[in-house]
Each structure stands twice: as C-alpha cells, then as structure tokens.
N, C-alpha and C positions, 0 to 999 in steps of 0.2 A: 786503429791508428791512422796516420795521415795517408796511408795507401788505400784503405778501405777495410772491408770485412767479408769473410767467407761465411756462408751459412748453408744449411741443408734442411729441406722440408720433404713432404711426401712427393713432390714433383722432381726432386733431385737436389744436387748441390748448386750453389750459385756464388758469384762474387759481386759485391756492391762496391764500386770504386768510390773513393772520396773526392769531393771537389777540391780544386786548388784554391787556397785562400791566403791572404797575407797574415802570417802568424804574428801576433802581438804578445800573447801570454798563453803558453800551453797548459798551465796549471788548471786542473779541473776538467780538462777535455774528456777524460775517461768517465768521470762522474756524469758529465753532460750526455755522453754517449749512452751510458747505462740508463739515465733518466728518460731520454728520448725513446729508447727501446721499451722500457717499462710502461710508459704512457701509451705508446702505440699498441702494445700487446693488450693492455688493460682495456682499451677502447674497442678491441676486437679486430685490429688490423692483421692481415696475414703476415707471416714472418718476413717475406720479401719487402713488403711495405714498411714494416717495423724496422728493418735493417736500414732502409732509405732514411727514415726519420732519425734513427740513431746516428748514422753517419753525418747527416746534416746538422744535428744538434752538437755533436762533438766538434765539427768544423766551425760552426758559428761561434762556439765558446772561445776558440783561440784567437778570434778577431778583435777581442776587447781586452782592455787592461785589467779588468776585474775578473779574477779567477772564477771560472765556472759560469760566468754570466752569459746568457743566450738572449741576444736581441731578437725580438719577434720578427721584425722586418728582414733582418739578415737570414733568419731561419727560413722564412717564407721564400726568399729569393733563392736560397740554396736548394730547397725542396723542389722548386720549379726547375732549376737548372738540372737537378738529378733526374727529373722526369724525361729530359731529353736524352739521357744516357742511362737507361734502365739496367738493372742487375743482369749479368750475363750468366749463362749456364757454364758451370765449371766442367772441365774435361774429366771423363771417367778415369 
C-alpha cells in the first residue's frame, strides 16, 4: 500500500517504506506491485531488494493516468530514492 510493505526472510522481519508520490490514478497499483515483486524474485534478487522494487513499481504506477502503467524513468528515480532509505528491521 501507500505506506509500504512488511516482509520476513532468514535475517528477520523488515519494513520497506513507500516513497511519497503525487497520486493520479491508484487503479493497478497492486498489480504493478505484484509484477515488480515477481520480476525481482525471478531474476534472483533477495527478498529485501524485491520488496524495494515492488514498492517502487506500485508507487510509480499511481503517478500516471493509465491504470497500472509504470514509466521506466519514474521507476528508476523511485528505486534510487529508496536506496537512500533502505528497509528497516522490524521490532521483535
């Protein structure tokens, strides 16, 4: 969702916050999130990186009028921004 995503892997649980974006059309954001997660996992990214890709994909998709569309330049910018704020360890 717009707040981010929780995950857990062998290193423990984590929270990947979502970037703040100007929402134009939220339709398809969940599908874009799922597609980003699937692509990242398929290429072998660890879960924490896949969560970052998924969150950025979902966020990018709401910035366009076309439902579920992810602009590659927007995705790249969001991925870069999320590198500055990596996933944080969740409290036990």
